[in-house]
C-alpha positions in Angstrom: 63.4 -49.4 -21.5 65.9 -46.7 -20.4 67.9 -47.1 -23.6 64.7 -46.8 -25.8 63.6 -43.7 -23.9 67.1 -42.1 -24.3 67.1 -42.8 -28.0 63.8 -41.0 -28.4 65.0 -38.1 -26.3 68.3 -37.9 -28.1 66.6 -36.6 -31.2 65.8 -33.3 -29.3 68.0 -30.3 -29.9 67.9 -29.0 -26.3 71.2 -29.6 -24.6 70.2 -28.9 -21.0 67.9 -31.4 -19.3 66.7 -28.9 -16.6 65.6 -26.4 -19.3 64.1 -29.2 -21.3 62.0 -30.5 -18.4 61.0 -27.0 -17.4 59.9 -26.2 -20.9 57.9 -29.4 -21.1 56.2 -28.8 -17.8 55.4 -25.2 -18.7 54.0 -26.3 -22.1 51.7 -28.7 -20.4 50.7 -26.2 -17.8 49.9 -23.5 -20.5 47.9 -26.1 -22.4 45.9 -27.0 -19.3 45.5 -23.3 -18.6 44.2 -22.6 -22.1 41.8 -25.6 -21.9 40.6 -24.5 -18.4 40.1 -20.9 -19.6 38.2 -22.0 -22.7 35.9 -24.2 -20.6 35.5 -21.4 -18.1 34.6 -18.9 -20.8 32.1 -21.3 -22.3 30.5 -21.9 -18.9 30.6 -18.2 -18.2 28.9 -17.4 -21.5 26.3 -20.0 -20.9 25.4 -18.7 -17.5 25.9 -15.0 -18.2 22.4 -14.8 -19.6 21.0 -16.1 -16.3 23.3 -13.8 -14.3 22.1 -10.8 -16.3 18.4 -11.9 -16.0 18.6 -12.6 -12.2 20.4 -9.4 -11.3 18.4 -7.1 -13.4 15.1 -8.8 -12.7 15.7 -8.1 -9.0 16.5 -4.5 -9.9 13.4 -4.1 -12.0 11.3 -5.6 -9.2 12.7 -3.0 -6.9 12.0 -0.3 -9.4 8.4 -1.6 -10.0 7.7 -1.9 -6.3 9.1 1.6 -5.6 7.2 3.2 -8.5 4.0 1.4 -7.7 4.3 2.6 -4.1 5.3 6.1 -5.1 2.3 6.5 -7.4 -0.4 4.1 -6.4 -0.2 4.6 -2.6 -0.2 8.4 -2.9 -3.1 8.5 -5.4 -5.0 5.9 -3.4 -4.4 7.8 -0.2 -5.8 11.0 -1.8 -8.8 9.3 -3.2 -9.7 7.6 0.1 -9.0 10.8 2.1 -10.4 13.6 0.0 -12.3 12.4 -3.1 -14.7 9.9 -1.7 -18.5 9.9 -1.1 -17.6 9.0 2.5 -15.1 11.8 2.8 -15.1 14.0 5.9 -14.9 17.0 3.6 -18.5 18.2 3.5 -18.2 20.3 0.4 -16.6 17.5 -1.7 -19.2 15.0 -0.4 -22.0 17.5 -1.2 -20.6 18.0 -4.7 -20.9 14.3 -5.6 -24.2 13.6 -3.7 -26.2 16.9 -3.9 -24.5 19.5 -6.0 -27.8 21.3 -6.7 -27.7 22.5 -3.1 -24.2 24.0 -3.3 -23.7 27.8 -3.5 -21.2 29.3 -5.9 -19.1 30.4 -2.9 -19.0 26.8 -1.7 -17.8 25.8 -5.2 -15.1 28.4 -5.1 -13.9 27.2 -1.7 -13.8 23.6 -2.9 -11.8 24.7 -6.0 -9.3 26.4 -3.7 -9.1 23.2 -1.6 -8.2 21.0 -4.5 -5.7 23.6 -5.7 -4.1 23.3 -2.3 -4.0 19.5 -2.6 -2.2 19.9 -6.0 0.4 22.2 -4.4 0.9 19.8 -1.5 1.5 16.9 -4.0 4.0 18.1 -6.6 3.6 14.9 -8.7 0.1 16.0 -9.5 -0.4 18.5 -12.3 -4.2 18.9 -12.2 -7.1 17.7 -10.1 -10.6 17.7 -11.6 -13.9 16.8 -9.9 -16.5 15.7 -12.5 -20.3 15.5 -11.7 -21.9 13.7 -14.6 -25.5 14.3 -13.4 -25.0 18.1 -13.7 -22.4 18.0 -16.4 -20.0 20.2 -14.3 -16.4 20.2 -13.2 -14.3 21.8 -10.6 -10.6 21.9 -11.7 -7.4 23.2 -10.0 -6.5 24.5 -13.5 -9.8 25.3 -15.3 -11.7 26.5 -12.3 -15.5 25.9 -12.1 -17.3 25.0 -15.3 -21.0 24.2 -15.8 -22.4 22.5 -19.0 -19.1 20.9 -19.8 -20.5 19.2 -22.9 -21.0 22.6 -24.6 -17.4 23.9 -24.1 -15.2 20.7 -24.0 -12.9 22.0 -26.7 -12.0 25.0 -24.6 -11.0 22.9 -21.6 -7.6 21.4 -20.6 -9.1 18.0 -21.1 -9.1 16.8 -24.7 -12.6 16.4 -26.1 -12.2 12.7 -26.9 -11.3 12.0 -23.3 -14.9 12.3 -22.2 -15.8 9.2 -24.3 -14.1 7.2 -21.6 -16.3 8.6 -18.9 -19.6 7.5 -20.7 -18.9 3.9 -19.7 -16.9 4.3 -16.5 -17.5 1.7 -13.8 -14.1 1.5 -12.1 -10.8 3.2 -11.7 -8.5 3.3 -14.7 -5.5 5.0 -16.4 -6.0 6.8 -19.7 -3.8 5.7 -22.7 -1.1 8.1 -23.5 -2.6 9.1 -26.9 -5.6 10.5 -25.0 -3.6 12.2 -22.2 -4.6 15.8 -21.5 -2.2 18.6 -22.2 -1.6 20.9 -19.3 0.2 24.2 -18.8 3.6 24.5 -20.4 2.5 21.7 -22.7 3.6 19.0 -20.2 2.3 15.5 -20.7 0.7 13.7 -17.8 -0.6 10.2 -17.0 -4.3 10.5 -16.3 -5.8 8.5 -13.5 -9.6 8.3 -13.1 -11.1 7.5 -9.8 -14.7 6.3 -10.0 -17.0 7.5 -7.1 -20.6 7.5 -8.4 -23.6 5.2 -8.7 -25.3 4.1 -11.9 -28.2 6.5 -11.6 -29.4 8.2 -14.8 -29.2 12.0 -14.9 -32.0 14.4 -16.1 -30.1 14.7 -19.4 -30.6 11.0 -20.1 -27.0 10.1 -19.5 -25.4 7.9 -16.8 -24.7 9.6 -13.5 -20.9 9.4 -13.8 -19.1 11.0 -10.9 -15.3 10.8 -10.8 -12.0 12.4 -9.8 -9.5 13.0 -12.6 -5.9 13.4 -11.6 -3.0 14.2 -14.0 0.3 12.8 -12.8 3.4 14.6 -14.2 5.6 12.3 -16.2 8.6 14.4 -15.6 8.1 14.0 -11.9 8.0 10.3 -12.2 11.2 10.3 -14.3 12.9 12.4 -11.7 12.0 9.8 -9.2 13.2 7.0 -11.4 16.5 8.8 -12.0 17.4 8.3 -8.4 17.3 4.5 -9.0 20.6 2.9 -9.9 20.3 1.6 -13.5 23.9 0.9 -14.3 24.1 -1.1 -17.5 20.5 -0.5 -18.4 20.2 0.7 -22.0 16.6 1.8 -21.9 13.8 1.9 -19.4 10.1 2.2 -20.3 6.7 1.9 -18.8 3.8 0.6 -21.0 0.2 1.4 -20.2 -2.9 -0.7 -20.4 -3.1 -0.3 -24.2 0.5 -1.2 -24.6 1.6 2.3 -25.5 4.7 3.8 -24.1 4.0 6.0 -21.1 7.5 6.7 -20.0 10.9 5.9 -21.5 14.4 6.7 -20.3 16.2 9.8 -21.5 19.3 7.9 -22.6 17.9 7.9 -26.1 15.6 10.9 -26.3 15.0 10.4 -30.0 13.2 7.1 -29.2 9.8 8.2 -27.9 8.1 4.8 -28.2 9.5 1.4 -27.3 7.7 -0.2 -30.3 10.0 1.7 -32.6 13.0 -0.1 -31.1 12.2 -3.5 -32.4 8.7 -4.6 -33.5 9.3 -8.3 -32.8 10.5 -7.4 -29.3 7.6 -5.1 -28.6 5.0 -7.7 -29.7 6.6 -10.3 -27.5 6.6 -8.0 -24.5 2.9 -7.0 -24.8 1.8 -10.6 -25.4 3.1 -11.9 -22.0 2.6 -10.4 -18.5 6.3 -10.8 -17.6 9.4 -12.5 -18.8 12.8 -12.0 -20.4 14.4 -12.6 -23.8 17.6 -11.9 -25.7 16.7 -9.8 -28.8 18.1 -7.1 -31.1 18.5 -3.5 -29.9 20.2 -0.7 -31.8 22.0 -3.2 -34.1 23.3 -5.1 -31.2 22.2 -7.9 -28.9 20.4 -6.9 -25.7 18.5 -8.5 -22.9 14.8 -7.5 -22.6 13.3 -7.9 -19.2 9.7 -6.9 -18.5 7.5 -7.1 -15.4 3.8 -6.6 -14.7 3.0 -3.6 -12.5 0.4 -3.6 -9.8 -1.0 -0.4 -11.3 -3.7 -1.8 -13.6 -2.0 -3.0 -16.8 1.3 -1.2 -16.6 4.5 -3.0 -17.6 8.0 -2.1 -16.6 10.6 -2.8 -19.2 14.4 -3.0 -19.0 16.7 -3.2 -22.0 20.2 -4.2 -21.0 23.0 -4.1 -23.5 25.1 -7.3 -23.2 28.1 -5.3 -24.5 27.8 -2.7 -21.7 27.4 -5.5 -19.2 30.5 -7.2 -20.3 32.4 -3.9 -20.2 31.3 -3.6 -16.5 33.0 -7.0 -15.7 36.0 -6.4 -18.0 38.0 -5.0 -15.0 37.3 -8.3 -13.1 38.4 -10.3 -16.1 41.6 -8.3 -16.5 42.4 -8.8 -12.8 41.9 -12.5 -13.1 44.1 -12.7 -16.2 46.8 -10.6 -14.6 46.7 -12.9 -11.5 46.9 -16.0 -13.7 49.9 -14.5 -15.5 51.8 -13.7 -12.3 51.1 -17.3 -11.0 52.3 -18.7 -14.3 55.5 -16.7 -14.1 56.2 -17.7 -10.5 55.5 -21.4 -11.4 58.0 -21.1 -14.3 60.8 -19.9 -12.1 59.9 -22.4 -9.4 59.9 -25.3 -11.8 63.2 -24.1 -13.3 64.7 -24.1 -9.8 63.2 -27.5 -8.9 64.3 -29.1 -12.2 67.9 -28.0 -11.7 67.8 -29.5 -8.2 66.3 -32.8 -9.5 68.6 -33.2 -12.4 71.8 -32.1 -10.6 72.9 -35.7 -9.7 72.2 -36.7 -13.3 74.2 -33.8 -14.7 77.1 -34.6 -12.3 77.3 -38.1 -13.7 77.3 -36.8 -17.2 80.0 -34.3 -16.4 82.3 -36.9 -14.7 81.8 -39.3 -17.6 82.8 -36.6 -20.0 85.9 -35.8 -17.9 86.9 -39.5 -17.9 86.4 -39.7 -21.6 88.1 -36.4 -22.4 90.3 -37.9 -25.0 87.4 -39.4 -26.9 85.0 -37.5 -29.1 81.4 -37.3 -27.8 78.1 -35.5 -28.4 77.2 -32.3 -26.5 73.7 -33.6 -26.1 73.5 -35.2 -22.7 70.8 -37.7 -23.8 72.8 -38.8 -26.8 76.0 -38.9 -24.8 74.4 -41.3 -22.2 72.8 -43.3 -25.0 76.3 -43.9 -26.6 77.8 -44.6 -23.1 75.2 -47.3 -22.4 75.9 -48.8 -25.8 79.6 -48.9 -25.0 79.0 -50.6 -21.6 76.7 -53.2 -23.2 79.2 -54.0 -25.9 82.1 -54.4 -23.4 80.0 -56.6 -21.2 79.3 -58.9 -24.1 83.0 -59.1 -24.9 83.9 -59.8 -21.3 81.2 -62.6 -21.1 82.7 -64.1 -24.3 86.3 -64.1 -22.8 85.0 -65.5 -19.5 83.4 -68.5 -21.3 86.5 -69.0 -23.5 88.9 -69.3 -20.5 86.7 -70.7 -17.8 87.7 -74.3 -18.2 91.4 -73.5 -18.3 91.0 -71.2 -15.3 89.2 -74.0 -13.3 91.9 -76.5 -14.1 94.6 -74.1 -13.1 92.8 -73.2 -9.9 92.2 -76.8 -8.8 95.8 -77.7 -9.7 97.1 -75.0 -7.4 94.8 -76.1 -4.7 95.9 -79.8 -4.9 99.6 -79.0 -5.2 99.4 -76.5 -2.4 100.7 -73.8 -4.7 98.1 -71.2 -3.6 98.3 -69.0 -0.6 94.6 -67.8 -0.9 92.4 -68.0 2.1 89.6 -70.7 2.1 87.0 -68.0 1.6 88.7 -66.8 -1.6 89.1 -70.3 -2.9 85.5 -71.1 -2.2 84.5 -67.9 -4.0 86.5 -68.9 -7.1 85.1 -72.4 -7.2 81.6 -71.0 -6.8 82.1 -68.9 -9.9 82.5 -72.2 -11.8 79.4 -73.8 -10.3 81.2 -75.8 -7.5 79.2 -75.2 -4.3 79.7 -76.6 -0.8 76.9 -77.0 1.7 79.0 -77.6 4.8 81.3 -75.5 6.9 84.0 -78.3 7.4 85.4 -80.1 4.4 87.9 -83.0 3.8 89.8 -83.0 0.6 91.0 -86.4 -0.7 93.3 -86.3 -3.7 94.2 -89.4 -5.7 96.8 -89.3 -8.4 96.9 -91.9 -11.0 100.4 -92.8 -12.0 101.5 -94.8 -15.0 101.9 -98.1 -13.2 98.3 -98.1 -12.0 96.9 -97.2 -15.3 98.9 -100.0 -16.9 97.3 -102.6 -14.7 93.7 -101.1 -14.4 91.6 -99.3 -16.9 90.9 -95.7 -16.0 87.1 -96.1 -16.0 87.3 -99.0 -13.6 89.5 -97.1 -11.2 87.1 -94.1 -11.3 84.1 -96.4 -10.7 85.8 -98.1 -7.8 86.6 -94.9 -6.0 83.2 -93.4 -6.6 81.6 -96.4 -5.1 83.9 -96.2 -2.1 83.2 -92.4 -1.7 79.4 -92.9 -1.9 79.3 -95.8 0.6 82.0 -94.9 3.1 82.8 -91.3 3.1 80.9 -88.4 4.6 79.0 -85.9 2.5 81.4 -83.2 3.6 84.3 -85.0 2.0 85.5 -83.8 -1.4 87.0 -86.5 -3.7 89.2 -85.1 -6.3 90.6 -87.6 -8.9 93.6 -86.2 -10.7 94.9 -87.6 -13.9 98.2 -85.9 -14.7 98.7 -84.9 -18.3 101.2 -86.9 -20.4 104.6 -85.5 -20.3 
């Protein structure tokens, strides 16, 4: 087994076993490291989508909650506090319930009050009180206007906006395409608060009373800017008609999310909330959208996977650098250990080379040991052959010396020599009887008969510890 292994290893060109073992271990370690890294990257890629989704969905939920609270609670508070038929403000209550009894001075005072409300709430661009029965408005921007139907084109409210008021029966947000344009041409999100009954006016129209509030989009964006959106490529808010109300300023040229990717847009507006990996700006991005509590608004995040991977690149580099340092330390450690482990082996090789200095041998330790083992095996075969050849003669000479008393060896050495030839003794005390046949006896008795006689005598009369040795001297 050792010889076969050494023969296989002897084909290698490496002359140092310690270096060879270190190289082999490090090769296996690097292979395992590559396999582990590959599996880790596959698992990481598989779960990265879930990681991006979970982390950014949580961020989007925080954004949605904060924005909903920022807008909805403030607007709801204003509506419940000031613009309500049960309001404690007598003039506003009178405007909606019995405007015919209000004087012009009362109307001017009320207009000043809603202007003050606008100033106290900077996210509001305009506040309009609309009495459908008398077709009149009180606006923080337009002032007091009677017979609105006759001069709609001259108001800050776009003419087609009033088509929404003809069928109003609840609060709602106006789609962006129909938003009113205010001073400085700023766009606003329009919120309509329904406060009237279904009575019919003297003009034959529904008695629609409502509060119209314009919320400044820029103000909302300033609020959103304070939210950490690291890695978010684009942020948008869709309204109840799936038009884009707000989008992030990262790409100002994109004024509508449907222009980014029609397929993505259709998928977003068809489901209340969800996430999907889709195309964005010629790259792959993660779309995450969430339903708002404000009517049918949707909040949309678009996260570039490329940017997200760039964020974790530092972590990956740190891990790679740490793995490299560990690999380098392991290399030197294994080099040291392999030298310690193979030191006895190398010492044997060095001593063998010194003893065989006069003979030519290979510089390769494995090949050298292989040849050395071959030499030992061959010499053993030769020794075994010589031992078999001279064993009988050696036995005869040994027993002759013992019988003739020519040996000075101790009994232990004699027993050891005899044991080599298969002669064993099972007792500690022995008697040696030697019988020598001379020519006179052999002339009278046949050799076989003499041997048979003494064997019978030994077996019947002598103890088992007695050794009977029959000696027949060779002819002279």
